[in-house]
A tleap script that builds the chain and sets N, CA, C and O, in Angstrom:
source leaprc.protein.ff14SB
mol = sequence {
  NMET ASP ILE ARG GLU LEU GLN GLY TYR ALA
  THR PHE PHE MET THR ILE VAL PHE VAL LEU
  VAL LEU TYR TRP TYR ILE VAL TYR LEU TYR
  ARG SER GLU LYS LYS GLY GLU LYS ASP TYR
  GLU LYS LEU GLY ASN ILE ALA LEU ASP ASP
  GLU ILE ASP SER LYS PRO ILE ASN SER SER
  ASN PRO ILE SER ASN ASP LYS LYS GLU ARG
  ASN CLYS
}
set mol.1.N position { -98.907 -59.526 -50.965 }
set mol.1.CA position { -98.079 -58.562 -50.159 }
set mol.1.C position { -97.862 -57.284 -50.748 }
set mol.1.O position { -97.217 -57.211 -51.794 }
set mol.2.N position { -98.349 -56.221 -50.172 }
set mol.2.CA position { -98.091 -54.926 -50.632 }
set mol.2.C position { -96.823 -54.229 -50.168 }
set mol.2.O position { -96.113 -54.803 -49.342 }
set mol.3.N position { -96.487 -53.035 -50.638 }
set mol.3.CA position { -95.195 -52.426 -50.371 }
set mol.3.C position { -95.119 -52.024 -48.770 }
set mol.3.O position { -94.061 -52.113 -48.147 }
set mol.4.N position { -96.254 -51.609 -48.220 }
set mol.4.CA position { -96.250 -51.273 -46.765 }
set mol.4.C position { -95.869 -52.530 -45.898 }
set mol.4.O position { -95.057 -52.394 -44.984 }
set mol.5.N position { -96.381 -53.624 -46.139 }
set mol.5.CA position { -96.019 -54.759 -45.383 }
set mol.5.C position { -94.581 -55.297 -45.653 }
set mol.5.O position { -93.974 -55.959 -44.811 }
set mol.6.N position { -94.092 -54.991 -46.819 }
set mol.6.CA position { -92.747 -55.407 -47.146 }
set mol.6.C position { -91.796 -54.400 -46.458 }
set mol.6.O position { -90.736 -54.765 -45.951 }
set mol.7.N position { -92.236 -53.071 -46.463 }
set mol.7.CA position { -91.409 -52.083 -45.705 }
set mol.7.C position { -91.352 -52.325 -44.183 }
set mol.7.O position { -90.329 -52.073 -43.547 }
set mol.8.N position { -92.411 -52.791 -43.640 }
set mol.8.CA position { -92.447 -53.246 -42.212 }
set mol.8.C position { -91.604 -54.423 -41.891 }
set mol.8.O position { -91.023 -54.461 -40.806 }
set mol.9.N position { -91.493 -55.397 -42.760 }
set mol.9.CA position { -90.674 -56.567 -42.584 }
set mol.9.C position { -89.066 -56.087 -42.713 }
set mol.9.O position { -88.177 -56.484 -41.960 }
set mol.10.N position { -88.913 -55.294 -43.654 }
set mol.10.CA position { -87.545 -54.746 -43.902 }
set mol.10.C position { -86.985 -53.985 -42.672 }
set mol.10.O position { -85.868 -54.169 -42.188 }
set mol.11.N position { -87.943 -53.083 -42.225 }
set mol.11.CA position { -87.507 -52.234 -41.071 }
set mol.11.C position { -87.226 -53.101 -39.801 }
set mol.11.O position { -86.288 -52.880 -39.035 }
set mol.12.N position { -88.117 -54.090 -39.661 }
set mol.12.CA position { -87.905 -54.965 -38.500 }
set mol.12.C position { -86.511 -55.710 -38.606 }
set mol.12.O position { -85.696 -55.723 -37.684 }
set mol.13.N position { -86.343 -56.270 -39.716 }
set mol.13.CA position { -85.125 -57.138 -39.916 }
set mol.13.C position { -83.820 -56.225 -39.856 }
set mol.13.O position { -82.792 -56.673 -39.347 }
set mol.14.N position { -83.878 -54.932 -40.387 }
set mol.14.CA position { -82.699 -54.005 -40.186 }
set mol.14.C position { -82.547 -53.687 -38.881 }
set mol.14.O position { -81.400 -53.634 -38.436 }
set mol.15.N position { -83.587 -53.435 -38.087 }
set mol.15.CA position { -83.421 -53.038 -36.711 }
set mol.15.C position { -82.686 -54.210 -35.897 }
set mol.15.O position { -81.762 -53.998 -35.112 }
set mol.16.N position { -83.178 -55.378 -36.167 }
set mol.16.CA position { -82.556 -56.579 -35.512 }
set mol.16.C position { -80.983 -56.722 -35.889 }
set mol.16.O position { -80.149 -57.037 -35.040 }
set mol.17.N position { -80.686 -56.484 -37.129 }
set mol.17.CA position { -79.333 -56.475 -37.739 }
set mol.17.C position { -78.424 -55.470 -36.955 }
set mol.17.O position { -77.371 -55.768 -36.391 }
set mol.18.N position { -79.019 -54.189 -37.013 }
set mol.18.CA position { -78.215 -53.054 -36.337 }
set mol.18.C position { -78.037 -53.329 -34.833 }
set mol.18.O position { -76.971 -53.010 -34.306 }
set mol.19.N position { -78.977 -53.879 -34.140 }
set mol.19.CA position { -78.817 -54.218 -32.729 }
set mol.19.C position { -77.850 -55.221 -32.496 }
set mol.19.O position { -77.153 -55.170 -31.483 }
set mol.20.N position { -77.730 -56.152 -33.349 }
set mol.20.CA position { -76.766 -57.243 -33.199 }
set mol.20.C position { -75.372 -56.666 -33.524 }
set mol.20.O position { -74.425 -56.976 -32.802 }
set mol.21.N position { -75.217 -55.914 -34.483 }
set mol.21.CA position { -73.942 -55.281 -34.786 }
set mol.21.C position { -73.528 -54.388 -33.604 }
set mol.21.O position { -72.373 -54.443 -33.182 }
set mol.22.N position { -74.332 -53.668 -33.125 }
set mol.22.CA position { -73.944 -52.744 -31.984 }
set mol.22.C position { -73.511 -53.584 -30.814 }
set mol.22.O position { -72.465 -53.287 -30.238 }
set mol.23.N position { -74.245 -54.629 -30.410 }
set mol.23.CA position { -73.739 -55.489 -29.199 }
set mol.23.C position { -72.456 -56.124 -29.519 }
set mol.23.O position { -71.587 -56.229 -28.654 }
set mol.24.N position { -72.276 -56.594 -30.827 }
set mol.24.CA position { -70.914 -57.227 -31.180 }
set mol.24.C position { -69.810 -56.224 -31.096 }
set mol.24.O position { -68.707 -56.569 -30.672 }
set mol.25.N position { -70.056 -54.969 -31.489 }
set mol.25.CA position { -69.044 -53.927 -31.311 }
set mol.25.C position { -68.713 -53.561 -29.901 }
set mol.25.O position { -67.562 -53.277 -29.570 }
set mol.26.N position { -69.758 -53.567 -29.038 }
set mol.26.CA position { -69.534 -53.304 -27.740 }
set mol.26.C position { -68.769 -54.449 -26.965 }
set mol.26.O position { -68.006 -54.164 -26.041 }
set mol.27.N position { -68.989 -55.733 -27.359 }
set mol.27.CA position { -68.151 -56.829 -26.762 }
set mol.27.C position { -66.865 -56.788 -27.391 }
set mol.27.O position { -65.909 -57.101 -26.682 }
set mol.28.N position { -66.625 -56.425 -28.726 }
set mol.28.CA position { -65.352 -56.369 -29.225 }
set mol.28.C position { -64.423 -55.238 -28.437 }
set mol.28.O position { -63.247 -55.456 -28.143 }
set mol.29.N position { -65.047 -54.122 -28.167 }
set mol.29.CA position { -64.359 -53.017 -27.462 }
set mol.29.C position { -63.966 -53.603 -26.069 }
set mol.29.O position { -62.793 -53.563 -25.698 }
set mol.30.N position { -64.879 -54.107 -25.358 }
set mol.30.CA position { -64.633 -54.618 -24.016 }
set mol.30.C position { -63.491 -55.709 -24.000 }
set mol.30.O position { -62.613 -55.619 -23.142 }
set mol.31.N position { -63.475 -56.665 -24.857 }
set mol.31.CA position { -62.552 -57.690 -24.944 }
set mol.31.C position { -61.146 -57.156 -25.334 }
set mol.31.O position { -60.154 -57.569 -24.733 }
set mol.32.N position { -61.053 -56.267 -26.307 }
set mol.32.CA position { -59.787 -55.725 -26.684 }
set mol.32.C position { -59.194 -54.804 -25.592 }
set mol.32.O position { -57.975 -54.673 -25.485 }
set mol.33.N position { -60.094 -54.149 -24.758 }
set mol.33.CA position { -59.533 -53.430 -23.691 }
set mol.33.C position { -59.015 -54.362 -22.534 }
set mol.33.O position { -57.997 -54.104 -21.893 }
set mol.34.N position { -59.798 -55.462 -22.324 }
set mol.34.CA position { -59.278 -56.397 -21.289 }
set mol.34.C position { -58.108 -57.138 -21.680 }
set mol.34.O position { -57.396 -57.618 -20.797 }
set mol.35.N position { -57.808 -57.298 -22.949 }
set mol.35.CA position { -56.536 -58.013 -23.393 }
set mol.35.C position { -55.404 -57.056 -23.367 }
set mol.35.O position { -54.252 -57.480 -23.457 }
set mol.36.N position { -55.672 -55.731 -23.243 }
set mol.36.CA position { -54.578 -54.780 -23.200 }
set mol.36.C position { -54.120 -54.295 -24.608 }
set mol.36.O position { -53.065 -53.672 -24.726 }
set mol.37.N position { -54.837 -54.554 -25.568 }
set mol.37.CA position { -54.576 -54.172 -26.932 }
set mol.37.C position { -54.720 -52.741 -27.106 }
set mol.37.O position { -53.868 -52.141 -27.762 }
set mol.38.N position { -55.728 -52.109 -26.580 }
set mol.38.CA position { -55.874 -50.623 -26.673 }
set mol.38.C position { -56.561 -50.124 -25.313 }
set mol.38.O position { -57.289 -50.877 -24.667 }
set mol.39.N position { -56.295 -48.851 -24.931 }
set mol.39.CA position { -56.815 -48.241 -23.824 }
set mol.39.C position { -57.721 -47.283 -24.289 }
set mol.39.O position { -57.280 -46.198 -24.665 }
set mol.40.N position { -59.071 -47.547 -24.325 }
set mol.40.CA position { -60.007 -46.621 -24.906 }
set mol.40.C position { -60.326 -45.442 -23.928 }
set mol.40.O position { -60.905 -44.437 -24.343 }
set mol.41.N position { -59.965 -45.571 -22.705 }
set mol.41.CA position { -60.043 -44.381 -21.687 }
set mol.41.C position { -59.068 -43.210 -22.081 }
set mol.41.O position { -59.384 -42.021 -22.043 }
set mol.42.N position { -57.771 -43.732 -22.486 }
set mol.42.CA position { -56.866 -42.748 -22.965 }
set mol.42.C position { -57.348 -42.029 -24.234 }
set mol.42.O position { -57.355 -40.807 -24.381 }
set mol.43.N position { -57.713 -42.859 -25.047 }
set mol.43.CA position { -58.261 -42.284 -26.482 }
set mol.43.C position { -59.460 -41.358 -26.234 }
set mol.43.O position { -59.702 -40.367 -26.924 }
set mol.44.N position { -60.156 -41.751 -25.232 }
set mol.44.CA position { -61.417 -40.898 -25.038 }
set mol.44.C position { -61.001 -39.469 -24.417 }
set mol.44.O position { -61.740 -38.494 -24.545 }
set mol.45.N position { -59.910 -39.417 -23.814 }
set mol.45.CA position { -59.484 -38.160 -23.177 }
set mol.45.C position { -58.784 -37.290 -24.237 }
set mol.45.O position { -58.402 -36.185 -23.853 }
set mol.46.N position { -58.586 -37.602 -25.386 }
set mol.46.CA position { -57.992 -36.800 -26.485 }
set mol.46.C position { -58.778 -35.488 -26.546 }
set mol.46.O position { -58.194 -34.410 -26.648 }
set mol.47.N position { -60.036 -35.586 -26.486 }
set mol.47.CA position { -60.930 -34.378 -26.662 }
set mol.47.C position { -60.952 -33.405 -25.504 }
set mol.47.O position { -61.269 -32.222 -25.634 }
set mol.48.N position { -60.577 -34.003 -24.300 }
set mol.48.CA position { -60.495 -33.256 -23.133 }
set mol.48.C position { -59.197 -32.601 -22.832 }
set mol.48.O position { -59.108 -31.504 -22.279 }
set mol.49.N position { -58.115 -33.386 -23.256 }
set mol.49.CA position { -56.846 -32.795 -23.004 }
set mol.49.C position { -56.211 -32.470 -24.338 }
set mol.49.O position { -55.459 -33.289 -24.867 }
set mol.50.N position { -56.478 -31.336 -24.886 }
set mol.50.CA position { -55.973 -30.952 -26.273 }
set mol.50.C position { -55.026 -29.814 -26.181 }
set mol.50.O position { -54.995 -28.995 -27.099 }
set mol.51.N position { -54.272 -29.698 -25.176 }
set mol.51.CA position { -53.290 -28.665 -25.063 }
set mol.51.C position { -52.007 -28.946 -26.032 }
set mol.51.O position { -51.667 -30.077 -26.379 }
set mol.52.N position { -51.434 -27.897 -26.364 }
set mol.52.CA position { -50.242 -28.075 -27.278 }
set mol.52.C position { -49.080 -28.721 -26.627 }
set mol.52.O position { -48.204 -29.269 -27.296 }
set mol.53.N position { -49.054 -28.667 -25.271 }
set mol.53.CA position { -47.940 -29.324 -24.530 }
set mol.53.C position { -48.290 -30.628 -23.858 }
set mol.53.O position { -47.662 -31.042 -22.884 }
set mol.54.N position { -49.296 -31.256 -24.395 }
set mol.54.CA position { -49.922 -32.447 -23.764 }
set mol.54.C position { -48.945 -33.667 -24.227 }
set mol.54.O position { -48.295 -33.595 -25.270 }
set mol.55.N position { -48.904 -34.690 -23.438 }
set mol.55.CA position { -48.165 -35.889 -23.837 }
set mol.55.C position { -48.838 -36.617 -24.876 }
set mol.55.O position { -50.065 -36.715 -24.852 }
set mol.56.N position { -48.136 -37.144 -25.800 }
set mol.56.CA position { -48.850 -37.992 -26.936 }
set mol.56.C position { -49.353 -39.256 -26.290 }
set mol.56.O position { -48.799 -39.795 -25.332 }
set mol.57.N position { -50.549 -39.731 -26.942 }
set mol.57.CA position { -51.113 -40.920 -26.398 }
set mol.57.C position { -50.327 -42.189 -26.702 }
set mol.57.O position { -50.217 -43.112 -25.894 }
set mol.58.N position { -49.759 -42.173 -27.981 }
set mol.58.CA position { -48.962 -43.407 -28.450 }
set mol.58.C position { -47.502 -42.857 -28.361 }
set mol.58.O position { -47.184 -41.875 -29.031 }
set mol.59.N position { -46.686 -43.437 -27.605 }
set mol.59.CA position { -45.356 -43.101 -27.363 }
set mol.59.C position { -44.363 -43.645 -28.444 }
set mol.59.O position { -43.207 -43.224 -28.483 }
set mol.60.N position { -44.832 -44.592 -29.325 }
set mol.60.CA position { -43.963 -45.228 -30.117 }
set mol.60.C position { -43.496 -44.318 -31.178 }
set mol.60.O position { -44.159 -43.304 -31.392 }
set mol.61.N position { -42.420 -44.560 -31.877 }
set mol.61.CA position { -41.714 -43.670 -32.833 }
set mol.61.C position { -42.368 -44.149 -34.202 }
set mol.61.O position { -42.260 -45.331 -34.527 }
set mol.62.N position { -43.030 -43.262 -34.988 }
set mol.62.CA position { -43.573 -43.705 -36.223 }
set mol.62.C position { -42.529 -44.018 -37.259 }
set mol.62.O position { -42.783 -44.837 -38.143 }
set mol.63.N position { -41.332 -43.388 -37.193 }
set mol.63.CA position { -40.278 -43.700 -38.156 }
set mol.63.C position { -39.830 -45.095 -38.075 }
set mol.63.O position { -39.671 -45.787 -39.081 }
set mol.64.N position { -39.604 -45.550 -36.749 }
set mol.64.CA position { -39.206 -46.870 -36.544 }
set mol.64.C position { -40.222 -47.957 -36.981 }
set mol.64.O position { -39.805 -49.048 -37.369 }
set mol.65.N position { -41.475 -47.695 -36.927 }
set mol.65.CA position { -42.564 -48.468 -37.427 }
set mol.65.C position { -42.462 -48.661 -38.831 }
set mol.65.O position { -42.633 -49.777 -39.323 }
set mol.66.N position { -42.166 -47.549 -39.586 }
set mol.66.CA position { -42.051 -47.684 -41.047 }
set mol.66.C position { -40.920 -48.500 -41.491 }
set mol.66.O position { -41.013 -49.189 -42.506 }
set mol.67.N position { -39.807 -48.455 -40.748 }
set mol.67.CA position { -38.537 -49.186 -41.037 }
set mol.67.C position { -38.961 -50.681 -40.810 }
set mol.67.O position { -38.604 -51.506 -41.652 }
set mol.68.N position { -39.651 -51.054 -39.798 }
set mol.68.CA position { -40.087 -52.401 -39.549 }
set mol.68.C position { -40.912 -52.979 -40.620 }
set mol.68.O position { -40.699 -54.119 -41.031 }
set mol.69.N position { -41.916 -52.175 -41.122 }
set mol.69.CA position { -42.641 -52.627 -42.150 }
set mol.69.C position { -41.918 -52.919 -43.490 }
set mol.69.O position { -42.222 -53.869 -44.212 }
set mol.70.N position { -40.929 -52.017 -43.767 }
set mol.70.CA position { -40.124 -52.173 -44.898 }
set mol.70.C position { -39.239 -53.422 -44.839 }
set mol.70.O position { -38.991 -54.020 -45.886 }
set mol.71.N position { -38.772 -53.826 -43.716 }
set mol.71.CA position { -37.835 -54.990 -43.506 }
set mol.71.C position { -38.678 -56.265 -43.645 }
set mol.71.O position { -38.052 -57.321 -43.736 }
set mol.72.N position { -39.842 -56.297 -43.669 }
set mol.72.CA position { -40.679 -57.501 -43.634 }
set mol.72.C position { -40.559 -58.211 -44.916 }
set mol.72.O position { -41.183 -59.256 -45.103 }
savepdb mol mol.pdb
quit
């Protein structure tokens, strides 16, 4: 087995791995959006709506989140 054959097998294997990771990530995004954990449509609009007076995406208060974490 020479180096070219080994490179061919490695390329094929890595392509399969990357395709599987990509599909897993797409399914993960779809499921988390269906569960209501994140709204990726809102997050995708950040680049389009970047005015200084735009509403924040996340309306939670970061100070209260820090206090909650300290009390755990």
